[in-house]
C-alpha positions, -999 to +999 in steps of 0.1 A: -662+685-565-631+663-568-600+679-575-586+654-603-555+663-622-562+669-659-532+646-675-541+623-705-555+590-694-526+573-714-501+591-694-521+584-662-516+545-671-481+547-674-477+569-644-498+546-621-479+516-636-445+532-622-460+542-589-467+503-585-436+488-597-415+515-579-437+511-550-443+549-543-457+559-514-484+588-514-466+612-490-448+645-499-413+652-508-413+638-545-424+673-556-394+691-549-371+666-566-391+667-595-395+704-600-433+703-589-456+725-569-451+715-536-482+710-529-484+680-544-480+644-530-458+619-544-485+603-569-498+636-585-463+648-584-450+620-604-479+620-631-472+659-636-436+654-640-440+626-663-466+646-681-439+673-686-411+648-696-430+630-721-445+664-738-407+677-742-396+648-755-390+646-793-392+606-793-415+582-776-397+571-742-397+533-729-409+526-694-372+520-685-358+554-702-387+573-683-370+551-652-336+562-657-351+599-660-369+595-628-339+583-609-317+612-624-338+635-599-336+611-567-305+616-547-286+582-545-290+584-504-329+583-507-330+552-533-339+514-513-308+491-521 
């Protein structure tokens, strides 16, 4: 049995769009920055984090607002300029 995350398909669609747009590699490291269990690779960590922030938000977030929240979690020294 495959270990798929139980994430809403709409959230997965947003998450995979972000992964493509931001060219997020499926390695390790993002989970710690996003306060997600360290066993998750970057793609799953992003989906779990995205599910959490969208659940906690009292309004519908735009893609740019989500990106801004993501960049708040990533040190500037780690971003590609």
